[in-house]
C-alpha positions in Angstrom: 0.9 87.9 47.4 2.4 85.3 49.9 4.0 86.2 53.7 7.2 85.1 54.5 5.9 82.2 56.8 2.9 81.1 53.8 6.0 81.1 51.4 8.2 78.4 53.8 4.9 76.6 54.5 3.8 76.1 51.1 7.0 75.1 49.6 8.6 73.3 52.7 12.1 74.0 51.3 15.3 71.4 51.4 18.3 73.3 52.3 21.9 71.6 51.9 24.0 73.6 54.1 27.3 74.1 52.1 29.7 75.4 55.2 30.6 78.2 53.4 32.3 80.8 56.1 31.2 84.2 57.2 33.5 87.2 56.1 33.5 90.9 56.4 31.7 92.8 53.5 34.4 95.7 54.0 37.3 93.1 53.1 35.4 92.8 49.9 34.2 96.2 49.0 35.1 99.4 50.6 32.5 101.8 49.0 29.7 99.8 50.5 28.0 102.2 53.4 27.0 99.8 56.4 24.5 101.4 59.1 23.5 98.1 60.6 20.4 97.8 62.7 21.3 98.1 66.3 19.5 94.7 67.5 21.5 92.9 64.8 24.9 94.7 65.2 25.0 94.3 69.1 24.1 90.8 69.3 27.1 90.0 67.4 29.4 92.4 69.0 30.3 94.3 65.7 32.0 97.7 65.6 29.6 100.4 63.6 30.2 100.0 60.1 30.7 96.3 60.1 28.7 93.6 58.5 29.4 89.8 58.6 27.7 87.8 55.9 28.3 84.6 53.5 31.5 84.8 51.3 29.4 84.2 48.2 26.9 87.0 49.3 29.8 89.2 49.8 31.3 88.7 46.4 27.9 89.1 44.6 27.4 92.4 46.5 30.6 93.7 45.4 29.4 92.9 41.7 26.2 94.7 42.4 28.3 97.8 43.8 30.1 97.7 40.8 27.5 97.8 38.5 25.8 101.0 39.7 26.6 104.4 37.8 29.4 106.5 39.4 28.2 108.3 42.3 25.7 105.8 44.0 26.6 103.3 46.7 24.7 100.4 48.1 23.6 101.3 51.9 23.1 98.1 53.9 20.7 98.2 57.1 20.9 94.8 57.9 22.7 91.4 57.3 23.4 88.4 59.1 21.1 88.3 62.1 21.6 85.9 64.8 18.4 83.8 66.0 18.7 85.7 69.4 18.2 89.1 67.2 15.6 87.7 65.3 13.7 86.4 68.5 14.1 90.2 69.6 13.0 91.8 66.6 9.8 89.5 66.5 8.9 90.4 70.2 9.4 93.8 69.5 7.0 94.0 66.5 4.4 91.5 68.2 4.8 93.8 71.6 4.0 97.0 69.4 1.1 95.7 67.5 -0.4 94.8 71.3 0.1 98.1 72.2 -1.4 99.9 69.3 -4.6 97.2 69.3 -5.4 96.7 72.9 -8.5 94.6 71.9 -6.3 92.4 69.7 -5.6 88.4 70.9 -2.3 86.7 70.9 -3.3 85.0 67.6 -4.3 88.0 65.8 -1.2 89.8 66.8 0.8 86.8 65.8 -0.6 86.4 62.5 -0.3 90.4 61.8 3.7 90.0 63.0 4.2 87.0 60.7 3.2 89.1 57.7 6.5 91.2 58.2 8.9 89.5 60.5 10.1 86.0 60.0 8.9 84.0 63.1 11.8 81.8 64.2 9.5 79.2 65.7 8.0 78.7 62.6 10.5 78.6 59.8 14.3 79.3 58.9 14.7 82.9 59.3 16.3 84.3 56.5 18.6 86.8 57.8 20.0 84.1 60.0 21.6 82.2 57.4 24.2 84.9 56.6 23.0 85.3 52.6 20.2 87.9 53.2 20.3 91.8 53.3 18.5 94.6 53.9 19.6 97.7 51.6 18.9 100.7 49.4 21.0 103.0 47.4 22.6 106.5 48.3 24.0 109.3 46.5 27.8 109.7 47.3 27.3 112.8 49.7 25.1 110.5 51.7 21.3 111.0 51.1 19.5 108.1 50.2 17.5 107.8 46.9 13.6 108.1 47.4 12.5 104.7 46.8 8.8 105.5 47.8 8.7 104.1 51.4 11.2 103.7 54.0 12.9 100.3 54.7 10.6 98.2 57.6 7.5 99.9 56.8 4.5 98.1 56.4 1.8 98.4 53.9 1.4 98.2 49.9 4.2 100.7 49.4 6.8 98.3 50.5 5.8 95.7 47.9 8.5 95.8 45.2 5.8 96.3 42.5 3.9 98.7 44.4 1.5 100.7 41.7 0.9 103.9 44.1 4.8 105.1 44.0 5.9 108.0 41.5 8.0 107.6 38.1 11.0 108.6 39.7 10.6 106.4 42.7 10.0 103.4 40.4 13.0 104.1 38.6 15.0 104.0 41.6 13.8 100.7 42.6 14.5 99.7 39.0 18.2 100.6 39.5 18.6 98.6 42.8 16.5 95.7 41.1 18.6 95.7 38.3 21.9 95.6 40.2 20.8 92.9 42.6 19.2 90.5 40.1 22.2 91.1 37.6 24.3 89.7 40.7 22.6 86.7 41.4 20.1 88.2 44.3 16.6 87.2 44.7 13.8 89.9 46.2 11.3 88.9 48.6 8.4 90.8 46.8 6.8 92.0 50.0 10.1 94.1 50.7 11.6 96.1 48.1 14.7 96.0 50.1 15.2 92.5 51.1 17.5 90.7 48.9 19.0 87.1 49.4 21.5 84.6 47.8 21.7 81.0 48.9 18.8 80.6 51.2 15.5 79.1 50.7 13.8 82.4 49.4 16.7 82.4 46.6 16.0 79.0 46.2 12.3 78.9 45.6 12.5 82.2 43.4 15.4 80.6 41.0 13.9 76.8 41.2 17.1 75.7 43.0 18.2 74.0 46.1 19.4 76.2 48.8 22.7 76.4 50.4 22.6 78.5 53.2 21.1 77.3 56.6 20.7 79.0 59.8 24.0 79.7 61.6 
């Protein structure tokens, strides 16, 4: 299964930026829960509970929410990520790996970080296009569905088709997959929580030219 950097390098995707505006997700669906990652939120000066993304992605996320059974709500953990935030998150993961593996070279730390975080020096980070979301599903009362691994965990259990998760966890993932693919989103297969519309990962998945470039 290719990493995000390998996917970029093997396809060399073409991006035809459409100029679509960014919007506030809350204007399109008040049911969706937003708990943005702090680095992204603070870099944009967003209030708690606010998420900005492309208009087309917001419209389709509303459709995904509408498709869920009553009592279930999408929960957004990250959306648009400015390049400054992407660089900070990349550096954080890189430094954490170096700290946990004191003997590792910078190249080894970079190779490992590239598996899990888009390297803004090598590619267009999907989150920086405004069409990408990290999300899960929660019950209306607030508890998240058990997906078999947490968001932003690493390892085989984070893969969307991970074989070692239980039947209920698989059922919960399938609920998310059904809602998101039904609304036109594409999944990055190494991360069950990562979904995109209009960016280059979406373009590769569906054999189309992407129309959201970096903002």
